[in-house]
PDBQT receptor file of N, H, CA, C and O in Angstrom, charges set to zero:
ATOM      1  N   MET A   1     109.403 111.061  91.852  1.00  0.00    +0.000 N 
ATOM      2  CA  MET A   1     110.485 110.210  92.302  1.00  0.00    +0.000 C 
ATOM      3  C   MET A   1     109.987 109.357  93.475  1.00  0.00    +0.000 C 
ATOM      4  O   MET A   1     109.371 109.870  94.409  1.00  0.00    +0.000 OA
ATOM      5  N   ARG A   2     110.256 108.073  93.414  1.00  0.00    +0.000 N 
ATOM      6  H   ARG A   2     110.756 107.656  92.654  1.00  0.00    +0.000 HD
ATOM      7  CA  ARG A   2     109.835 107.156  94.465  1.00  0.00    +0.000 C 
ATOM      8  C   ARG A   2     110.767 107.259  95.663  1.00  0.00    +0.000 C 
ATOM      9  O   ARG A   2     111.967 107.477  95.497  1.00  0.00    +0.000 OA
ATOM     10  N   PRO A   3     110.228 107.104  96.871  1.00  0.00    +0.000 N 
ATOM     11  CA  PRO A   3     111.107 107.058  98.043  1.00  0.00    +0.000 C 
ATOM     12  C   PRO A   3     111.917 105.782  98.005  1.00  0.00    +0.000 C 
ATOM     13  O   PRO A   3     111.471 104.779  97.447  1.00  0.00    +0.000 OA
ATOM     14  N   GLU A   4     113.093 105.806  98.588  1.00  0.00    +0.000 N 
ATOM     15  H   GLU A   4     113.455 106.620  99.042  1.00  0.00    +0.000 HD
ATOM     16  CA  GLU A   4     113.930 104.612  98.610  1.00  0.00    +0.000 C 
ATOM     17  C   GLU A   4     113.567 103.759  99.814  1.00  0.00    +0.000 C 
ATOM     18  O   GLU A   4     113.585 104.237 100.948  1.00  0.00    +0.000 OA
ATOM     19  N   TYR A   5     113.240 102.509  99.571  1.00  0.00    +0.000 N 
ATOM     20  H   TYR A   5     113.224 102.121  98.649  1.00  0.00    +0.000 HD
ATOM     21  CA  TYR A   5     112.902 101.578 100.626  1.00  0.00    +0.000 C 
ATOM     22  C   TYR A   5     114.163 100.826 101.019  1.00  0.00    +0.000 C 
ATOM     23  O   TYR A   5     115.021 100.564 100.175  1.00  0.00    +0.000 OA
ATOM     24  N   SER A   6     114.281 100.478 102.289  1.00  0.00    +0.000 N 
ATOM     25  H   SER A   6     113.584 100.690 102.974  1.00  0.00    +0.000 HD
ATOM     26  CA  SER A   6     115.370  99.609 102.691  1.00  0.00    +0.000 C 
ATOM     27  C   SER A   6     114.888  98.169 102.567  1.00  0.00    +0.000 C 
ATOM     28  O   SER A   6     113.683  97.915 102.564  1.00  0.00    +0.000 OA
ATOM     29  N   LEU A   7     115.814  97.232 102.465  1.00  0.00    +0.000 N 
ATOM     30  H   LEU A   7     116.793  97.438 102.467  1.00  0.00    +0.000 HD
ATOM     31  CA  LEU A   7     115.459  95.832 102.268  1.00  0.00    +0.000 C 
ATOM     32  C   LEU A   7     115.063  95.187 103.581  1.00  0.00    +0.000 C 
ATOM     33  O   LEU A   7     115.571  95.552 104.641  1.00  0.00    +0.000 OA
ATOM     34  N   GLY A   8     114.162  94.234 103.507  1.00  0.00    +0.000 N 
ATOM     35  H   GLY A   8     113.749  93.938 102.646  1.00  0.00    +0.000 HD
ATOM     36  CA  GLY A   8     113.750  93.466 104.671  1.00  0.00    +0.000 C 
ATOM     37  C   GLY A   8     112.397  93.891 105.203  1.00  0.00    +0.000 C 
ATOM     38  O   GLY A   8     111.904  94.968 104.867  1.00  0.00    +0.000 OA
ATOM     39  N   PRO A   9     111.786  93.040 106.046  1.00  0.00    +0.000 N 
ATOM     40  CA  PRO A   9     110.435  93.297 106.511  1.00  0.00    +0.000 C 
ATOM     41  C   PRO A   9     110.297  94.579 107.332  1.00  0.00    +0.000 C 
ATOM     42  O   PRO A   9     109.257  95.234 107.265  1.00  0.00    +0.000 OA
ATOM     43  N   ARG A  10     111.314  94.950 108.097  1.00  0.00    +0.000 N 
ATOM     44  H   ARG A  10     112.159  94.417 108.151  1.00  0.00    +0.000 HD
ATOM     45  CA  ARG A  10     111.223  96.171 108.891  1.00  0.00    +0.000 C 
ATOM     46  C   ARG A  10     111.399  97.402 108.026  1.00  0.00    +0.000 C 
ATOM     47  O   ARG A  10     111.060  98.506 108.450  1.00  0.00    +0.000 OA
ATOM     48  N   GLY A  11     111.923  97.234 106.827  1.00  0.00    +0.000 N 
ATOM     49  H   GLY A  11     112.199  96.337 106.483  1.00  0.00    +0.000 HD
ATOM     50  CA  GLY A  11     112.149  98.362 105.943  1.00  0.00    +0.000 C 
ATOM     51  C   GLY A  11     111.058  98.567 104.927  1.00  0.00    +0.000 C 
ATOM     52  O   GLY A  11     111.265  99.265 103.935  1.00  0.00    +0.000 OA
ATOM     53  N   ARG A  12     109.910  97.983 105.144  1.00  0.00    +0.000 N 
ATOM     54  H   ARG A  12     109.742  97.415 105.951  1.00  0.00    +0.000 HD
ATOM     55  CA  ARG A  12     108.844  98.065 104.164  1.00  0.00    +0.000 C 
ATOM     56  C   ARG A  12     108.328  99.487 104.006  1.00  0.00    +0.000 C 
ATOM     57  O   ARG A  12     107.938  99.884 102.908  1.00  0.00    +0.000 OA
ATOM     58  N   GLN A  13     108.320 100.247 105.070  1.00  0.00    +0.000 N 
ATOM     59  H   GLN A  13     108.637  99.925 105.962  1.00  0.00    +0.000 HD
ATOM     60  CA  GLN A  13     107.793 101.604 105.001  1.00  0.00    +0.000 C 
ATOM     61  C   GLN A  13     108.889 102.577 104.567  1.00  0.00    +0.000 C 
ATOM     62  O   GLN A  13     110.007 102.514 105.077  1.00  0.00    +0.000 OA
ATOM     63  N   PRO A  14     108.579 103.474 103.632  1.00  0.00    +0.000 N 
ATOM     64  CA  PRO A  14     109.583 104.436 103.187  1.00  0.00    +0.000 C 
ATOM     65  C   PRO A  14     109.931 105.415 104.303  1.00  0.00    +0.000 C 
ATOM     66  O   PRO A  14     109.125 105.614 105.212  1.00  0.00    +0.000 OA
ATOM     67  N   PRO A  15     111.112 106.031 104.256  1.00  0.00    +0.000 N 
ATOM     68  CA  PRO A  15     111.542 106.944 105.308  1.00  0.00    +0.000 C 
ATOM     69  C   PRO A  15     110.573 108.092 105.561  1.00  0.00    +0.000 C 
ATOM     70  O   PRO A  15     110.500 108.593 106.683  1.00  0.00    +0.000 OA
ATOM     71  N   SER A  16     109.840 108.514 104.559  1.00  0.00    +0.000 N 
ATOM     72  H   SER A  16     109.900 108.108 103.648  1.00  0.00    +0.000 HD
ATOM     73  CA  SER A  16     108.908 109.627 104.712  1.00  0.00    +0.000 C 
ATOM     74  C   SER A  16     107.673 109.247 105.523  1.00  0.00    +0.000 C 
ATOM     75  O   SER A  16     106.856 110.111 105.840  1.00  0.00    +0.000 OA
ATOM     76  N   GLY A  17     107.527 107.974 105.861  1.00  0.00    +0.000 N 
ATOM     77  H   GLY A  17     108.192 107.272 105.604  1.00  0.00    +0.000 HD
ATOM     78  CA  GLY A  17     106.356 107.523 106.594  1.00  0.00    +0.000 C 
ATOM     79  C   GLY A  17     105.137 107.352 105.701  1.00  0.00    +0.000 C 
ATOM     80  O   GLY A  17     104.008 107.290 106.186  1.00  0.00    +0.000 OA
ATOM     81  N   GLY A  18     105.368 107.275 104.402  1.00  0.00    +0.000 N 
ATOM     82  H   GLY A  18     106.286 107.325 104.009  1.00  0.00    +0.000 HD
ATOM     83  CA  GLY A  18     104.272 107.141 103.440  1.00  0.00    +0.000 C 
ATOM     84  C   GLY A  18     103.654 105.757 103.440  1.00  0.00    +0.000 C 
ATOM     85  O   GLY A  18     103.875 104.960 104.352  1.00  0.00    +0.000 OA
ATOM     86  N   ASP A  19     102.888 105.486 102.416  1.00  0.00    +0.000 N 
ATOM     87  H   ASP A  19     102.708 106.133 101.675  1.00  0.00    +0.000 HD
ATOM     88  CA  ASP A  19     102.167 104.224 102.281  1.00  0.00    +0.000 C 
ATOM     89  C   ASP A  19     103.143 103.063 102.151  1.00  0.00    +0.000 C 
ATOM     90  O   ASP A  19     103.994 103.079 101.262  1.00  0.00    +0.000 OA
ATOM     91  N   PRO A  20     103.040 102.043 103.027  1.00  0.00    +0.000 N 
ATOM     92  CA  PRO A  20     103.965 100.914 102.977  1.00  0.00    +0.000 C 
ATOM     93  C   PRO A  20     103.621  99.871 101.910  1.00  0.00    +0.000 C 
ATOM     94  O   PRO A  20     104.351  98.892 101.754  1.00  0.00    +0.000 OA
ATOM     95  N   ALA A  21     102.525 100.062 101.175  1.00  0.00    +0.000 N 
ATOM     96  H   ALA A  21     101.932 100.857 101.301  1.00  0.00    +0.000 HD
ATOM     97  CA  ALA A  21     102.083  99.072 100.194  1.00  0.00    +0.000 C 
ATOM     98  C   ALA A  21     103.089  98.931  99.052  1.00  0.00    +0.000 C 
ATOM     99  O   ALA A  21     103.771  99.884  98.675  1.00  0.00    +0.000 OA
ATOM    100  N   VAL A  22     103.157  97.728  98.520  1.00  0.00    +0.000 N 
ATOM    101  H   VAL A  22     102.603  96.954  98.826  1.00  0.00    +0.000 HD
ATOM    102  CA  VAL A  22     103.972  97.448  97.345  1.00  0.00    +0.000 C 
ATOM    103  C   VAL A  22     102.998  97.209  96.200  1.00  0.00    +0.000 C 
ATOM    104  O   VAL A  22     102.197  96.275  96.231  1.00  0.00    +0.000 OA
ATOM    105  N   GLU A  23     103.079  98.060  95.202  1.00  0.00    +0.000 N 
ATOM    106  H   GLU A  23     103.730  98.819  95.177  1.00  0.00    +0.000 HD
ATOM    107  CA  GLU A  23     102.173  97.934  94.056  1.00  0.00    +0.000 C 
ATOM    108  C   GLU A  23     102.348  96.577  93.397  1.00  0.00    +0.000 C 
ATOM    109  O   GLU A  23     103.464  96.179  93.063  1.00  0.00    +0.000 OA
ATOM    110  N   GLY A  24     101.240  95.866  93.210  1.00  0.00    +0.000 N 
ATOM    111  H   GLY A  24     100.333  96.189  93.481  1.00  0.00    +0.000 HD
ATOM    112  CA  GLY A  24     101.271  94.552  92.581  1.00  0.00    +0.000 C 
ATOM    113  C   GLY A  24     101.227  93.405  93.572  1.00  0.00    +0.000 C 
ATOM    114  O   GLY A  24     101.085  92.251  93.169  1.00  0.00    +0.000 OA
ATOM    115  N   LEU A  25     101.347  93.701  94.878  1.00  0.00    +0.000 N 
ATOM    116  H   LEU A  25     101.463  94.639  95.205  1.00  0.00    +0.000 HD
ATOM    117  CA  LEU A  25     101.280  92.670  95.911  1.00  0.00    +0.000 C 
ATOM    118  C   LEU A  25     100.273  93.084  96.971  1.00  0.00    +0.000 C 
ATOM    119  O   LEU A  25     100.190  94.256  97.339  1.00  0.00    +0.000 OA
ATOM    120  N   THR A  26      99.516  92.122  97.454  1.00  0.00    +0.000 N 
ATOM    121  H   THR A  26      99.583  91.171  97.155  1.00  0.00    +0.000 HD
ATOM    122  CA  THR A  26      98.627  92.415  98.569  1.00  0.00    +0.000 C 
ATOM    123  C   THR A  26      99.445  92.374  99.856  1.00  0.00    +0.000 C 
ATOM    124  O   THR A  26     100.552  91.835  99.879  1.00  0.00    +0.000 OA
ATOM    125  N   GLU A  27      98.897  92.942 100.921  1.00  0.00    +0.000 N 
ATOM    126  H   GLU A  27      97.998  93.380 100.903  1.00  0.00    +0.000 HD
ATOM    127  CA  GLU A  27      99.570  92.884 102.219  1.00  0.00    +0.000 C 
ATOM    128  C   GLU A  27      99.780  91.426 102.638  1.00  0.00    +0.000 C 
ATOM    129  O   GLU A  27     100.817  91.085 103.207  1.00  0.00    +0.000 OA
ATOM    130  N   ARG A  28      98.801  90.574 102.358  1.00  0.00    +0.000 N 
ATOM    131  H   ARG A  28      97.958  90.851 101.896  1.00  0.00    +0.000 HD
ATOM    132  CA  ARG A  28      98.909  89.156 102.719  1.00  0.00    +0.000 C 
ATOM    133  C   ARG A  28     100.047  88.480 101.958  1.00  0.00    +0.000 C 
ATOM    134  O   ARG A  28     100.835  87.738 102.546  1.00  0.00    +0.000 OA
ATOM    135  N   GLN A  29     100.134  88.735 100.652  1.00  0.00    +0.000 N 
ATOM    136  H   GLN A  29      99.494  89.338 100.175  1.00  0.00    +0.000 HD
ATOM    137  CA  GLN A  29     101.217  88.147  99.864  1.00  0.00    +0.000 C 
ATOM    138  C   GLN A  29     102.572  88.598 100.390  1.00  0.00    +0.000 C 
ATOM    139  O   GLN A  29     103.485  87.788 100.555  1.00  0.00    +0.000 OA
ATOM    140  N   LEU A  30     102.696  89.883 100.650  1.00  0.00    +0.000 N 
ATOM    141  H   LEU A  30     101.954  90.540 100.517  1.00  0.00    +0.000 HD
ATOM    142  CA  LEU A  30     103.960  90.428 101.138  1.00  0.00    +0.000 C 
ATOM    143  C   LEU A  30     104.320  89.813 102.488  1.00  0.00    +0.000 C 
ATOM    144  O   LEU A  30     105.468  89.423 102.700  1.00  0.00    +0.000 OA
ATOM    145  N   ARG A  31     103.370  89.724 103.387  1.00  0.00    +0.000 N 
ATOM    146  H   ARG A  31     102.437  90.041 103.215  1.00  0.00    +0.000 HD
ATOM    147  CA  ARG A  31     103.612  89.143 104.709  1.00  0.00    +0.000 C 
ATOM    148  C   ARG A  31     104.042  87.679 104.589  1.00  0.00    +0.000 C 
ATOM    149  O   ARG A  31     104.955  87.243 105.291  1.00  0.00    +0.000 OA
ATOM    150  N   ARG A  32     103.397  86.923 103.711  1.00  0.00    +0.000 N 
ATOM    151  H   ARG A  32     102.655  87.277 103.141  1.00  0.00    +0.000 HD
ATOM    152  CA  ARG A  32     103.747  85.502 103.546  1.00  0.00    +0.000 C 
ATOM    153  C   ARG A  32     105.149  85.334 102.986  1.00  0.00    +0.000 C 
ATOM    154  O   ARG A  32     105.875  84.424 103.388  1.00  0.00    +0.000 OA
ATOM    155  N   ILE A  33     105.538  86.206 102.059  1.00  0.00    +0.000 N 
ATOM    156  H   ILE A  33     104.948  86.945 101.732  1.00  0.00    +0.000 HD
ATOM    157  CA  ILE A  33     106.905  86.161 101.512  1.00  0.00    +0.000 C 
ATOM    158  C   ILE A  33     107.905  86.493 102.616  1.00  0.00    +0.000 C 
ATOM    159  O   ILE A  33     108.899  85.788 102.784  1.00  0.00    +0.000 OA
ATOM    160  N   GLU A  34     107.648  87.562 103.370  1.00  0.00    +0.000 N 
ATOM    161  H   GLU A  34     106.840  88.135 103.234  1.00  0.00    +0.000 HD
ATOM    162  CA  GLU A  34     108.552  87.991 104.441  1.00  0.00    +0.000 C 
ATOM    163  C   GLU A  34     108.713  86.927 105.516  1.00  0.00    +0.000 C 
ATOM    164  O   GLU A  34     109.804  86.756 106.061  1.00  0.00    +0.000 OA
ATOM    165  N   GLN A  35     107.644  86.217 105.824  1.00  0.00    +0.000 N 
ATOM    166  H   GLN A  35     106.758  86.357 105.382  1.00  0.00    +0.000 HD
ATOM    167  CA  GLN A  35     107.680  85.218 106.893  1.00  0.00    +0.000 C 
ATOM    168  C   GLN A  35     108.121  83.845 106.398  1.00  0.00    +0.000 C 
ATOM    169  O   GLN A  35     108.177  82.896 107.180  1.00  0.00    +0.000 OA
ATOM    170  N   GLY A  36     108.435  83.728 105.110  1.00  0.00    +0.000 N 
ATOM    171  H   GLY A  36     108.390  84.499 104.475  1.00  0.00    +0.000 HD
ATOM    172  CA  GLY A  36     108.907  82.462 104.565  1.00  0.00    +0.000 C 
ATOM    173  C   GLY A  36     107.816  81.427 104.376  1.00  0.00    +0.000 C 
ATOM    174  O   GLY A  36     108.105  80.239 104.236  1.00  0.00    +0.000 OA
ATOM    175  N   GLU A  37     106.567  81.864 104.371  1.00  0.00    +0.000 N 
ATOM    176  H   GLU A  37     106.332  82.829 104.485  1.00  0.00    +0.000 HD
ATOM    177  CA  GLU A  37     105.454  80.929 104.194  1.00  0.00    +0.000 C 
ATOM    178  C   GLU A  37     105.275  80.527 102.738  1.00  0.00    +0.000 C 
ATOM    179  O   GLU A  37     104.626  79.522 102.449  1.00  0.00    +0.000 OA
ATOM    180  N   CYS A  38     105.840  81.297 101.822  1.00  0.00    +0.000 N 
ATOM    181  H   CYS A  38     106.367  82.114 102.057  1.00  0.00    +0.000 HD
ATOM    182  CA  CYS A  38     105.783  80.954 100.407  1.00  0.00    +0.000 C 
ATOM    183  C   CYS A  38     106.993  81.580  99.718  1.00  0.00    +0.000 C 
ATOM    184  O   CYS A  38     107.641  82.475 100.262  1.00  0.00    +0.000 OA
ATOM    185  N   ARG A  39     107.277  81.108  98.549  1.00  0.00    +0.000 N 
ATOM    186  H   ARG A  39     106.751  80.382  98.108  1.00  0.00    +0.000 HD
ATOM    187  CA  ARG A  39     108.384  81.662  97.766  1.00  0.00    +0.000 C 
ATOM    188  C   ARG A  39     107.873  82.798  96.905  1.00  0.00    +0.000 C 
ATOM    189  O   ARG A  39     106.728  82.789  96.453  1.00  0.00    +0.000 OA
ATOM    190  N   ALA A  40     108.730  83.770  96.685  1.00  0.00    +0.000 N 
ATOM    191  H   ALA A  40     109.660  83.778  97.052  1.00  0.00    +0.000 HD
ATOM    192  CA  ALA A  40     108.365  84.899  95.834  1.00  0.00    +0.000 C 
ATOM    193  C   ALA A  40     108.364  84.455  94.374  1.00  0.00    +0.000 C 
ATOM    194  O   ALA A  40     109.309  83.820  93.907  1.00  0.00    +0.000 OA
ATOM    195  N   THR A  41     107.310  84.792  93.672  1.00  0.00    +0.000 N 
ATOM    196  H   THR A  41     106.542  85.308  94.052  1.00  0.00    +0.000 HD
ATOM    197  CA  THR A  41     107.253  84.521  92.233  1.00  0.00    +0.000 C 
ATOM    198  C   THR A  41     108.102  85.563  91.514  1.00  0.00    +0.000 C 
ATOM    199  O   THR A  41     108.530  86.543  92.123  1.00  0.00    +0.000 OA
ATOM    200  N   SER A  42     108.342  85.359  90.243  1.00  0.00    +0.000 N 
ATOM    201  H   SER A  42     107.994  84.563  89.749  1.00  0.00    +0.000 HD
ATOM    202  CA  SER A  42     109.100  86.356  89.475  1.00  0.00    +0.000 C 
ATOM    203  C   SER A  42     108.351  87.681  89.441  1.00  0.00    +0.000 C 
ATOM    204  O   SER A  42     108.975  88.742  89.473  1.00  0.00    +0.000 OA
ATOM    205  N   ALA A  43     107.016  87.638  89.377  1.00  0.00    +0.000 N 
ATOM    206  H   ALA A  43     106.508  86.777  89.351  1.00  0.00    +0.000 HD
ATOM    207  CA  ALA A  43     106.224  88.870  89.392  1.00  0.00    +0.000 C 
ATOM    208  C   ALA A  43     106.367  89.591  90.733  1.00  0.00    +0.000 C 
ATOM    209  O   ALA A  43     106.427  90.820  90.770  1.00  0.00    +0.000 OA
ATOM    210  N   ALA A  44     106.422  88.842  91.830  1.00  0.00    +0.000 N 
ATOM    211  H   ALA A  44     106.373  87.843  91.801  1.00  0.00    +0.000 HD
ATOM    212  CA  ALA A  44     106.600  89.443  93.153  1.00  0.00    +0.000 C 
ATOM    213  C   ALA A  44     107.979  90.083  93.265  1.00  0.00    +0.000 C 
ATOM    214  O   ALA A  44     108.115  91.163  93.838  1.00  0.00    +0.000 OA
ATOM    215  N   ILE A  45     108.998  89.429  92.725  1.00  0.00    +0.000 N 
ATOM    216  H   ILE A  45     108.887  88.551  92.259  1.00  0.00    +0.000 HD
ATOM    217  CA  ILE A  45     110.355  89.978  92.756  1.00  0.00    +0.000 C 
ATOM    218  C   ILE A  45     110.414  91.283  91.978  1.00  0.00    +0.000 C 
ATOM    219  O   ILE A  45     111.048  92.242  92.420  1.00  0.00    +0.000 OA
ATOM    220  N   VAL A  46     109.766  91.327  90.833  1.00  0.00    +0.000 N 
ATOM    221  H   VAL A  46     109.252  90.548  90.474  1.00  0.00    +0.000 HD
ATOM    222  CA  VAL A  46     109.728  92.557  90.034  1.00  0.00    +0.000 C 
ATOM    223  C   VAL A  46     109.005  93.657  90.812  1.00  0.00    +0.000 C 
ATOM    224  O   VAL A  46     109.462  94.800  90.830  1.00  0.00    +0.000 OA
ATOM    225  N   ALA A  47     107.883  93.327  91.455  1.00  0.00    +0.000 N 
ATOM    226  H   ALA A  47     107.512  92.399  91.441  1.00  0.00    +0.000 HD
ATOM    227  CA  ALA A  47     107.132  94.321  92.235  1.00  0.00    +0.000 C 
ATOM    228  C   ALA A  47     107.970  94.847  93.394  1.00  0.00    +0.000 C 
ATOM    229  O   ALA A  47     107.992  96.052  93.645  1.00  0.00    +0.000 OA
ATOM    230  N   LEU A  48     108.655  93.961  94.097  1.00  0.00    +0.000 N 
ATOM    231  H   LEU A  48     108.637  92.982  93.893  1.00  0.00    +0.000 HD
ATOM    232  CA  LEU A  48     109.508  94.373  95.205  1.00  0.00    +0.000 C 
ATOM    233  C   LEU A  48     110.680  95.219  94.715  1.00  0.00    +0.000 C 
ATOM    234  O   LEU A  48     111.028  96.225  95.334  1.00  0.00    +0.000 OA
ATOM    235  N   ALA A  49     111.279  94.812  93.612  1.00  0.00    +0.000 N 
ATOM    236  H   ALA A  49     110.996  93.995  93.109  1.00  0.00    +0.000 HD
ATOM    237  CA  ALA A  49     112.386  95.584  93.041  1.00  0.00    +0.000 C 
ATOM    238  C   ALA A  49     111.922  96.985  92.669  1.00  0.00    +0.000 C 
ATOM    239  O   ALA A  49     112.608  97.966  92.955  1.00  0.00    +0.000 OA
ATOM    240  N   ASN A  50     110.771  97.081  92.040  1.00  0.00    +0.000 N 
ATOM    241  H   ASN A  50     110.213  96.284  91.808  1.00  0.00    +0.000 HD
ATOM    242  CA  ASN A  50     110.222  98.391  91.668  1.00  0.00    +0.000 C 
ATOM    243  C   ASN A  50     109.983  99.255  92.902  1.00  0.00    +0.000 C 
ATOM    244  O   ASN A  50     110.250 100.456  92.881  1.00  0.00    +0.000 OA
ATOM    245  N   ALA A  51     109.482  98.650  93.971  1.00  0.00    +0.000 N 
ATOM    246  H   ALA A  51     109.264  97.674  93.988  1.00  0.00    +0.000 HD
ATOM    247  CA  ALA A  51     109.229  99.391  95.206  1.00  0.00    +0.000 C 
ATOM    248  C   ALA A  51     110.518  99.944  95.802  1.00  0.00    +0.000 C 
ATOM    249  O   ALA A  51     110.510 100.977  96.471  1.00  0.00    +0.000 OA
ATOM    250  N   HIS A  52     111.626  99.244  95.554  1.00  0.00    +0.000 N 
ATOM    251  H   HIS A  52     111.632  98.405  95.011  1.00  0.00    +0.000 HD
ATOM    252  CA  HIS A  52     112.929  99.683  96.033  1.00  0.00    +0.000 C 
ATOM    253  C   HIS A  52     113.650 100.567  95.018  1.00  0.00    +0.000 C 
ATOM    254  O   HIS A  52     114.767 101.019  95.272  1.00  0.00    +0.000 OA
ATOM    255  N   GLY A  53     113.024 100.812  93.884  1.00  0.00    +0.000 N 
ATOM    256  H   GLY A  53     112.116 100.445  93.678  1.00  0.00    +0.000 HD
ATOM    257  CA  GLY A  53     113.639 101.649  92.863  1.00  0.00    +0.000 C 
ATOM    258  C   GLY A  53     114.772 100.959  92.120  1.00  0.00    +0.000 C 
ATOM    259  O   GLY A  53     115.693 101.616  91.635  1.00  0.00    +0.000 OA
ATOM    260  N   LEU A  54     114.703  99.626  92.029  1.00  0.00    +0.000 N 
ATOM    261  H   LEU A  54     113.955  99.093  92.423  1.00  0.00    +0.000 HD
ATOM    262  CA  LEU A  54     115.755  98.834  91.383  1.00  0.00    +0.000 C 
ATOM    263  C   LEU A  54     115.146  97.959  90.299  1.00  0.00    +0.000 C 
ATOM    264  O   LEU A  54     113.936  97.735  90.269  1.00  0.00    +0.000 OA
ATOM    265  N   ASP A  55     116.011  97.462  89.399  1.00  0.00    +0.000 N 
ATOM    266  H   ASP A  55     116.994  97.644  89.424  1.00  0.00    +0.000 HD
ATOM    267  CA  ASP A  55     115.530  96.426  88.495  1.00  0.00    +0.000 C 
ATOM    268  C   ASP A  55     115.672  95.087  89.228  1.00  0.00    +0.000 C 
ATOM    269  O   ASP A  55     116.349  95.005  90.253  1.00  0.00    +0.000 OA
ATOM    270  N   ALA A  56     115.044  94.063  88.707  1.00  0.00    +0.000 N 
ATOM    271  H   ALA A  56     114.494  94.130  87.874  1.00  0.00    +0.000 HD
ATOM    272  CA  ALA A  56     114.999  92.771  89.404  1.00  0.00    +0.000 C 
ATOM    273  C   ALA A  56     116.390  92.195  89.651  1.00  0.00    +0.000 C 
ATOM    274  O   ALA A  56     116.640  91.637  90.719  1.00  0.00    +0.000 OA
ATOM    275  N   ASN A  57     117.299  92.319  88.687  1.00  0.00    +0.000 N 
ATOM    276  H   ASN A  57     117.097  92.772  87.819  1.00  0.00    +0.000 HD
ATOM    277  CA  ASN A  57     118.653  91.773  88.871  1.00  0.00    +0.000 C 
ATOM    278  C   ASN A  57     119.394  92.482  89.995  1.00  0.00    +0.000 C 
ATOM    279  O   ASN A  57     120.013  91.827  90.833  1.00  0.00    +0.000 OA
ATOM    280  N   ALA A  58     119.340  93.804  90.025  1.00  0.00    +0.000 N 
ATOM    281  H   ALA A  58     118.837  94.336  89.343  1.00  0.00    +0.000 HD
ATOM    282  CA  ALA A  58     120.010  94.564  91.085  1.00  0.00    +0.000 C 
ATOM    283  C   ALA A  58     119.396  94.243  92.445  1.00  0.00    +0.000 C 
ATOM    284  O   ALA A  58     120.110  94.136  93.442  1.00  0.00    +0.000 OA
ATOM    285  N   TYR A  59     118.071  94.091  92.485  1.00  0.00    +0.000 N 
ATOM    286  H   TYR A  59     117.491  94.178  91.675  1.00  0.00    +0.000 HD
ATOM    287  CA  TYR A  59     117.384  93.747  93.724  1.00  0.00    +0.000 C 
ATOM    288  C   TYR A  59     117.856  92.388  94.245  1.00  0.00    +0.000 C 
ATOM    289  O   TYR A  59     118.155  92.244  95.430  1.00  0.00    +0.000 OA
ATOM    290  N   MET A  60     117.922  91.401  93.362  1.00  0.00    +0.000 N 
ATOM    291  H   MET A  60     117.680  91.518  92.399  1.00  0.00    +0.000 HD
ATOM    292  CA  MET A  60     118.368  90.068  93.772  1.00  0.00    +0.000 C 
ATOM    293  C   MET A  60     119.829  90.079  94.218  1.00  0.00    +0.000 C 
ATOM    294  O   MET A  60     120.189  89.364  95.152  1.00  0.00    +0.000 OA
ATOM    295  N   GLU A  61     120.673  90.876  93.567  1.00  0.00    +0.000 N 
ATOM    296  H   GLU A  61     120.380  91.457  92.807  1.00  0.00    +0.000 HD
ATOM    297  CA  GLU A  61     122.071  90.986  93.984  1.00  0.00    +0.000 C 
ATOM    298  C   GLU A  61     122.162  91.556  95.399  1.00  0.00    +0.000 C 
ATOM    299  O   GLU A  61     122.944  91.072  96.217  1.00  0.00    +0.000 OA
ATOM    300  N   ARG A  62     121.360  92.584  95.686  1.00  0.00    +0.000 N 
ATOM    301  H   ARG A  62     120.724  92.977  95.022  1.00  0.00    +0.000 HD
ATOM    302  CA  ARG A  62     121.367  93.186  97.025  1.00  0.00    +0.000 C 
ATOM    303  C   ARG A  62     120.854  92.198  98.071  1.00  0.00    +0.000 C 
ATOM    304  O   ARG A  62     121.402  92.113  99.171  1.00  0.00    +0.000 OA
ATOM    305  N   LEU A  63     119.811  91.456  97.730  1.00  0.00    +0.000 N 
ATOM    306  H   LEU A  63     119.366  91.525  96.837  1.00  0.00    +0.000 HD
ATOM    307  CA  LEU A  63     119.301  90.456  98.662  1.00  0.00    +0.000 C 
ATOM    308  C   LEU A  63     120.351  89.391  98.956  1.00  0.00    +0.000 C 
ATOM    309  O   LEU A  63     120.524  88.973 100.101  1.00  0.00    +0.000 OA
ATOM    310  N   THR A  64     121.043  88.961  97.917  1.00  0.00    +0.000 N 
ATOM    311  H   THR A  64     120.902  89.301  96.987  1.00  0.00    +0.000 HD
ATOM    312  CA  THR A  64     122.081  87.949  98.083  1.00  0.00    +0.000 C 
ATOM    313  C   THR A  64     123.171  88.441  99.010  1.00  0.00    +0.000 C 
ATOM    314  O   THR A  64     123.600  87.715  99.907  1.00  0.00    +0.000 OA
ATOM    315  N   LYS A  65     123.626  89.674  98.801  1.00  0.00    +0.000 N 
ATOM    316  H   LYS A  65     123.278  90.264  98.073  1.00  0.00    +0.000 HD
ATOM    317  CA  LYS A  65     124.668  90.248  99.670  1.00  0.00    +0.000 C 
ATOM    318  C   LYS A  65     124.165  90.410 101.086  1.00  0.00    +0.000 C 
ATOM    319  O   LYS A  65     124.914  90.164 102.031  1.00  0.00    +0.000 OA
ATOM    320  N   ALA A  66     122.916  90.820 101.264  1.00  0.00    +0.000 N 
ATOM    321  H   ALA A  66     122.308  91.020 100.496  1.00  0.00    +0.000 HD
ATOM    322  CA  ALA A  66     122.354  91.029 102.593  1.00  0.00    +0.000 C 
ATOM    323  C   ALA A  66     122.228  89.721 103.363  1.00  0.00    +0.000 C 
ATOM    324  O   ALA A  66     122.277  89.717 104.593  1.00  0.00    +0.000 OA
ATOM    325  N   MET A  67     122.068  88.625 102.655  1.00  0.00    +0.000 N 
ATOM    326  H   MET A  67     122.029  88.628 101.656  1.00  0.00    +0.000 HD
ATOM    327  CA  MET A  67     121.873  87.330 103.306  1.00  0.00    +0.000 C 
ATOM    328  C   MET A  67     123.190  86.623 103.637  1.00  0.00    +0.000 C 
ATOM    329  O   MET A  67     123.187  85.606 104.331  1.00  0.00    +0.000 OA
ATOM    330  N   GLN A  68     124.290  87.142 103.158  1.00  0.00    +0.000 N 
ATOM    331  H   GLN A  68     124.293  87.968 102.594  1.00  0.00    +0.000 HD
ATOM    332  CA  GLN A  68     125.589  86.496 103.395  1.00  0.00    +0.000 C 
ATOM    333  C   GLN A  68     126.160  86.870 104.741  1.00  0.00    +0.000 C 
ATOM    334  O   GLN A  68     127.247  86.414 105.099  1.00  0.00    +0.000 OA
TER     335      GLN A  68
């Protein structure tokens, strides 16, 4: 079972203090997305959603609500 990640750059690390890496994204890619230096591709959104234990649609819905 994957740890649940919280959304946002400060929530990148799981509560257990485990590895903060997101499978499918390099640290540089993740940092650039978080800092708004580039837009997330569909593959990046899927990778981030997987890291949060969500499908891409649920992940985008949560992001939308968090940004309102």
